[in-house]
C-alpha positions as CSV (number, residue, x, y, z in Angstrom):
1,M,0.0,0.0,0.0
2,R,2.9,2.4,0.8
3,D,4.4,1.9,-2.6
4,K,1.1,2.6,-4.3
5,A,0.5,5.7,-2.3
6,A,4.0,7.0,-3.0
7,E,3.5,6.3,-6.7
8,L,0.2,8.2,-6.7
9,L,2.1,11.2,-5.3
10,G,5.2,10.7,-7.4
11,V,7.6,10.5,-4.5
12,D,9.9,8.0,-2.9
13,P,8.2,5.7,-0.3
14,K,10.6,7.0,2.3
15,E,9.1,10.5,1.9
16,I,5.6,9.4,3.2
17,E,4.6,8.2,6.6
18,Y,1.7,6.1,7.7
19,F,-1.1,7.6,9.9
20,E,-4.2,6.5,11.7
21,A,-6.4,9.4,12.9
22,H,-9.7,10.2,14.4
23,D,-11.6,12.8,12.4
24,Q,-13.6,14.4,15.2
25,Y,-15.6,16.6,12.9
26,N,-17.3,13.5,11.3
27,G,-16.7,10.7,13.9
28,N,-14.6,8.7,11.4
29,Y,-11.3,6.9,11.7
30,I,-9.1,7.4,8.7
31,E,-5.9,5.7,7.6
32,G,-3.4,6.5,5.0
33,F,-0.1,8.3,4.3
34,L,1.2,11.8,4.7
35,C,3.8,13.3,2.4
36,K,6.8,15.4,3.7
37,R,8.3,16.4,0.3
38,G,8.9,20.1,0.5
39,D,7.1,21.2,-2.7
40,H,3.4,21.2,-3.9
41,R,3.0,17.8,-2.2
42,Y,4.0,19.1,1.3
43,G,1.5,17.7,3.8
44,A,-0.5,15.9,1.0
45,L,-2.5,12.9,2.0
46,V,-3.3,9.5,0.4
47,I,-6.3,8.0,2.3
48,C,-6.8,4.3,1.9
49,K,-9.2,3.3,4.7
50,V,-12.2,4.9,6.4
51,N,-13.6,3.2,9.5
52,G,-11.5,0.1,8.8
53,E,-13.0,-0.3,5.3
54,E,-10.7,0.1,2.3
55,T,-11.5,2.8,-0.2
56,A,-10.0,3.6,-3.6
57,L,-6.8,5.5,-2.9
58,Q,-7.7,9.2,-2.4
59,R,-5.0,11.7,-3.1
60,I,-5.5,15.0,-1.4
61,Y,-3.3,18.1,-2.1
62,A,-3.1,20.5,0.8
63,T,-1.0,23.6,1.5
64,P,2.2,23.6,-0.7
65,K,5.6,24.6,0.6
66,L,6.3,28.2,-0.1
67,H,9.7,29.3,-1.5
68,Y,11.7,32.5,-2.3
69,P,11.9,33.6,-5.9
70,F,15.7,33.6,-5.8
71,G,18.8,31.5,-4.8
72,K,22.1,32.8,-3.6
73,D,25.5,32.6,-5.3
74,K,27.7,30.4,-3.2
75,M,30.7,32.6,-3.7
76,T,29.3,36.2,-3.5
77,A,25.9,35.5,-1.7
78,E,24.3,37.7,-4.4
79,R,20.7,37.0,-5.1
80,K,19.8,35.3,-8.4
81,Y,16.1,35.8,-9.1
82,H,14.3,33.1,-11.1
83,W,10.9,34.5,-11.9
84,P,8.8,32.6,-14.5
85,K,7.5,34.5,-17.5
86,L,4.5,36.3,-16.2
87,R,1.2,37.7,-17.4
88,K,0.5,39.4,-14.1
89,A,1.0,39.0,-10.4
90,Y,-1.1,39.6,-7.3
91,V,0.6,40.5,-4.0
92,Y,-1.0,39.6,-0.7
93,E,0.0,40.2,2.9
94,K,1.7,37.2,4.5
95,F,0.0,36.2,7.8
96,D,2.0,34.7,10.7
97,G,-0.2,32.0,12.2
98,T,-1.2,28.4,11.8
99,N,-2.2,27.1,8.4
100,I,-5.5,25.3,8.3
101,C,-6.5,23.3,5.2
102,A,-10.1,22.3,4.5
103,Y,-10.4,19.1,2.5
104,S,-12.8,16.3,1.8
105,Y,-12.7,12.5,1.4
106,S,-15.2,9.7,0.9
107,D,-15.8,6.4,2.7
108,A,-16.2,3.0,1.1
109,S,-19.9,3.7,0.3
110,G,-19.2,7.0,-1.4
111,L,-20.4,9.3,1.3
112,R,-18.3,12.5,1.5
113,Y,-17.0,14.4,4.5
114,V,-15.2,17.7,5.0
115,T,-12.5,18.0,7.7
116,F,-9.5,20.1,8.5
117,K,-5.7,19.7,9.0
118,T,-2.5,21.6,9.8
119,R,0.5,21.2,7.5
120,L,1.9,17.9,8.9
121,T,-1.1,16.3,10.5
122,P,-4.0,14.5,8.8
123,V,-6.7,16.1,11.0
124,L,-7.0,18.8,13.6
125,R,-6.6,17.6,17.1
126,E,-7.1,18.8,20.7
127,S,-4.4,19.4,23.2
128,Q,-3.8,21.4,26.4
129,F,-1.7,23.9,24.4
130,G,-1.9,24.4,20.7
131,N,-5.5,23.4,20.7
132,F,-6.0,24.3,17.0
133,K,-9.2,22.4,16.8
134,G,-10.7,24.4,19.6
135,M,-9.6,27.7,18.0
136,W,-10.8,26.6,14.6
137,D,-14.2,25.6,16.1
138,E,-14.5,29.2,17.2
139,M,-13.9,30.4,13.7
140,I,-16.6,27.9,12.4
141,S,-19.0,29.3,15.0
142,K,-18.2,32.8,13.8
143,Y,-18.3,31.9,10.1
144,P,-20.6,28.9,9.6
145,G,-19.8,28.6,6.0
146,L,-16.4,27.3,6.9
147,R,-17.8,24.0,8.0
148,R,-18.6,22.6,4.6
149,P,-17.7,24.8,1.6
150,D,-19.4,23.5,-1.5
151,A,-16.2,23.4,-3.6
152,V,-14.4,21.4,-0.9
153,Y,-17.3,19.0,-0.3
154,G,-17.5,18.2,-4.0
155,G,-13.8,17.3,-4.0
156,D,-12.7,20.0,-6.5
157,L,-10.7,22.1,-4.1
158,S,-9.0,22.1,-0.8
159,L,-8.9,25.6,0.8
160,S,-6.0,27.1,2.7
161,F,-6.6,29.4,5.6
162,E,-4.4,31.1,8.2
163,L,-5.4,31.2,11.8
164,Y,-3.7,34.1,13.5
165,G,-3.9,36.5,16.4
166,Y,-2.4,37.0,19.9
167,R,-4.0,33.7,21.1
168,N,-1.9,31.9,18.6
169,P,1.4,33.8,19.2
170,L,4.4,33.4,16.9
171,L,6.8,36.1,15.7
172,I,4.3,38.8,14.7
173,E,2.3,40.3,17.5
174,Y,-1.3,41.0,16.3
175,P,-3.7,43.3,18.2
176,I,-6.7,41.0,17.7
177,P,-7.4,37.8,19.7
178,L,-8.1,35.4,16.9
179,E,-9.1,35.6,13.2
180,A,-9.0,33.5,10.1
181,V,-8.3,34.5,6.6
182,L,-8.8,32.6,3.3
183,L,-5.5,32.5,1.4
184,F,-6.0,30.3,-1.7
185,G,-7.5,27.1,-3.1
186,V,-5.7,24.1,-4.4
187,Q,-7.2,22.2,-7.4
188,Q,-7.3,18.5,-6.5
189,S,-7.0,17.4,-10.2
190,D,-3.5,18.9,-10.7
191,A,-2.4,20.7,-7.4
192,Q,-2.7,24.1,-9.1
193,V,-3.1,27.1,-6.8
194,I,-5.9,29.6,-7.1
195,P,-5.5,33.0,-5.3
196,G,-8.1,34.2,-2.9
197,S,-9.3,37.1,-5.1
198,V,-9.8,34.7,-8.0
199,L,-11.8,32.4,-5.8
200,K,-13.9,35.3,-4.7
201,A,-14.6,36.4,-8.3
202,R,-15.7,32.8,-9.1
203,G,-18.0,32.7,-6.1
204,A,-15.9,29.9,-4.6
205,C,-15.4,31.4,-1.1
206,P,-17.2,29.8,1.8
207,E,-20.6,31.2,2.3
208,A,-20.9,33.6,5.2
209,F,-17.1,33.9,5.4
210,S,-16.1,37.5,4.9
211,P,-12.3,38.0,5.5
212,V,-10.5,37.2,2.3
213,A,-6.8,38.0,1.9
214,Q,-6.7,41.3,0.1
215,V,-4.6,42.1,-2.9
216,E,-2.0,44.6,-1.7
217,H,-0.5,45.3,-5.1
218,S,-0.9,44.2,-8.7
219,V,2.0,43.7,-11.0
220,G,1.6,44.0,-14.8
221,R,3.5,42.2,-17.5
222,R,5.7,45.2,-18.3
223,E,6.7,46.0,-14.7
224,D,10.0,45.0,-13.1
225,I,8.7,42.4,-10.6
226,T,12.0,42.3,-8.8
227,A,11.9,46.0,-8.2
228,V,8.3,45.7,-6.8
229,Y,9.5,42.8,-4.7
230,N,12.3,44.7,-3.1
231,K,10.3,47.9,-2.7
232,L,7.7,46.1,-0.7
233,R,10.4,44.5,1.5
234,E,11.8,48.0,2.2
235,D,8.4,49.4,3.0
236,A,7.7,46.6,5.4
237,L,11.0,47.1,7.1
238,K,10.2,50.7,7.8
239,R,6.8,49.8,9.3
240,N,8.0,47.0,11.5
241,K,8.7,47.7,15.2
242,K,10.3,45.3,17.7
243,T,8.6,44.8,21.1
244,D,10.4,44.3,24.4
245,E,9.6,40.6,24.2
246,G,11.4,40.2,20.9
247,K,8.3,40.0,18.8
248,I,7.5,42.3,15.8
249,V,4.5,44.6,15.4
250,G,3.9,45.0,11.7
251,S,4.0,42.5,8.8
252,E,5.8,39.2,8.2
253,G,5.9,40.0,4.5
254,F,4.1,39.2,1.4
255,V,3.1,36.4,-1.0
256,F,3.4,36.9,-4.7
257,Y,1.0,35.0,-6.9
258,V,2.4,35.0,-10.4
259,L,0.2,34.0,-13.3
260,T,2.6,32.5,-15.8
261,A,2.6,32.5,-19.5
262,D,1.0,29.0,-19.5
263,S,-1.9,30.3,-17.3
264,T,-0.9,28.6,-14.1
265,W,-0.3,30.3,-10.7
266,Q,3.0,30.1,-8.8
267,M,3.5,31.4,-5.3
268,F,6.7,33.1,-3.9
269,K,7.3,34.6,-0.5
270,A,8.8,37.9,0.3
271,K,10.0,38.9,3.8
272,S,11.4,42.2,5.0
273,E,15.1,42.4,5.9
274,D,14.4,42.2,9.6
275,I,12.3,39.1,9.2
276,E,14.8,37.5,6.9
277,A,17.5,38.1,9.5
278,V,15.5,35.9,11.9
279,H,15.2,33.1,9.4
280,W,18.6,33.2,7.6
281,A,22.1,33.1,8.9
282,S,25.5,32.3,7.5
283,D,26.7,29.2,9.4
284,S,24.0,28.7,12.1
285,I,20.3,29.4,12.6
286,H,19.0,32.6,14.3
287,P,17.7,31.8,17.8
288,N,14.3,33.4,17.0
289,S,14.0,31.2,13.9
290,V,14.7,28.1,16.0
291,L,12.2,29.2,18.6
292,T,9.5,29.8,16.0
293,T,10.1,26.4,14.5
294,V,9.6,24.8,18.0
295,W,6.3,26.6,18.5
296,N,5.2,25.6,15.0
297,A,6.0,22.0,15.9
298,L,3.1,22.1,18.3
299,E,0.8,22.1,15.3
300,N,1.9,18.5,14.7
301,V,2.9,17.0,18.0
302,D,2.1,17.2,21.7
303,V,4.6,18.7,24.1
304,D,6.1,15.3,24.8
305,G,6.9,15.0,21.1
306,L,9.1,18.1,21.1
307,T,12.4,16.4,20.7
308,P,15.7,17.7,19.2
309,K,15.4,15.1,16.5
310,Y,11.9,16.1,15.5
311,V,12.7,19.9,15.5
312,A,15.9,19.1,13.4
313,E,13.7,17.4,10.9
314,L,11.5,20.5,10.5
315,L,14.6,22.8,10.3
316,A,16.0,20.6,7.5
317,E,13.2,21.9,5.3
318,E,14.9,25.3,5.3
319,F,18.5,24.9,6.5
320,S,21.6,22.8,5.8
321,D,22.9,20.0,7.9
322,I,25.9,22.1,9.0
323,Q,23.6,25.0,10.1
324,I,21.4,22.6,12.1
325,Q,24.3,20.8,13.8
326,K,25.8,24.2,14.8
327,S,22.4,25.2,16.2
328,M,21.6,22.1,18.3
329,D,22.2,23.9,21.6
330,R,19.7,26.6,20.5
331,V,17.3,23.8,19.6
332,K,17.5,22.3,23.0
333,K,17.2,25.7,24.8
334,S,14.2,26.6,22.7
335,I,12.5,23.3,23.5
336,A,13.1,23.9,27.2
337,T,11.7,27.4,26.8
338,V,8.5,26.3,25.0
339,K,7.9,23.4,27.5
340,S,8.3,25.9,30.3
341,V,5.8,28.4,28.8
342,V,3.4,25.5,28.1
343,A,3.6,24.2,31.7
344,F,3.0,27.8,33.0
345,R,-0.1,28.2,30.8
346,V,-1.4,24.9,32.0
347,Q,-0.8,26.0,35.6
348,V,-2.6,29.3,34.9
349,A,-5.5,27.5,33.3
350,E,-5.9,25.2,36.3
351,H,-6.0,28.1,38.8
352,L,-8.5,30.0,36.6
353,K,-11.0,27.1,37.2
354,T,-11.2,28.3,40.8
355,V,-12.4,31.7,39.8
356,P,-16.2,32.1,40.2
357,C,-17.7,31.4,36.8
358,E,-20.0,34.4,36.9
359,L,-17.0,36.7,36.7
360,N,-16.1,38.2,33.3
361,F,-12.4,39.1,32.9
362,D,-13.0,42.4,31.1
363,L,-15.4,43.6,33.9
364,Y,-13.6,42.0,36.9
365,R,-9.9,42.1,35.8
366,K,-8.6,43.4,39.2
367,T,-10.6,40.9,41.2
368,I,-9.5,38.0,39.1
369,M,-5.8,39.1,39.1
370,R,-6.0,39.5,42.8
371,H,-7.4,35.9,43.1
372,M,-4.6,34.6,40.9
373,S,-1.9,36.4,43.0
374,Q,-2.6,33.8,45.7
375,F,-0.9,31.2,43.5
376,F,1.9,33.2,41.8
377,D,4.8,35.4,42.8
378,K,4.4,39.1,42.3
379,K,7.1,39.2,39.7
380,D,5.2,36.6,37.6
381,M,1.9,38.4,37.4
382,R,2.6,40.0,34.1
383,K,3.2,36.6,32.7
384,V,0.0,35.4,34.3
385,F,-2.0,38.1,32.5
386,T,-0.2,37.3,29.2
387,A,-1.1,33.6,29.7
388,I,-4.8,34.5,30.4
389,R,-4.8,36.7,27.3
390,E,-3.3,33.9,25.1
391,L,-5.7,31.3,26.6
392,G,-8.6,33.4,25.3
393,Y,-10.2,34.6,28.4
394,V,-9.7,38.3,27.8
395,E,-12.6,39.7,25.8
396,T,-14.4,36.4,25.9
397,G,-15.1,36.1,29.6
398,L,-14.5,33.2,32.0
């Protein structure tokens, strides 16, 4: 079965891994293989069983790996751009959150189901921290059309969303608790990407879902796309501000959707110089990049699964073996940091259960913080508030 699944995806069998997963949105148990090739097949699935019954192999394209439109000369480090011939390009803001992919599959009787996944998981899951299913459920309550988009249910598309906000903290600090934005669709027939604005024009956006990634800039055939690319990077650098906690208020960058001469869309990422500095280094990996990778790993594994080996596997998608080996101390320190923060949030969540349920945080902040001060040192109370905020109690009540 593994060989057939790999053949369907066009990859080596070593590049896929077997999974068994409980799809909580539909009450099904699905089995199959997940692909780790870092291209348009990144996170793709091949489903072979539903509830123990074999189905025809179902190939599901998810959110592809995003790359820069350039390489670097090994001797001079000069950028060598490799844009395809373009008819036009759309530029969108790049959001710093968790990617959620909506896709569908069928059981042995032909009944279809819509469910959701992060990049390297087959389905959304619940956990004490990184409860992406719980956060996504809130988005479905807010935008009911997300639950079963017609184009996804029919099997024509998967849809790629970004779940972002200060309750899902990474490098960019956002002023809103939690939001979702539609990025693009992926055609299941050929893995081709369709930008959000094109989906909207075709009426393929989920019903009752309003936020669609907005086109920030359009590039015509005669424009110098490299000049536009670097100008946007410069503008983002001027806007971005660092916080005392090492985060950035502003933008992570942009995504260029290039319509090529053969009428297909290709995606390329653009990041401002300060963001690139976090992700690129000469012979080692920037500490913030390592820390961000560890936080991202929680999309795929529980805290117990945060091992140096697993984080190194994720880093290998972007960095060389030499860079990773020279950064292993940073990896271990970042894992310890993340586990400490997670443990602290769990502790805060447990003590919040002792707060009278009728109290609303926004109305009774002082009372609640006074209650929490029984359990934490005075020097940690700012961390307590941050944890409460990121756990979602601020603005939503207890």
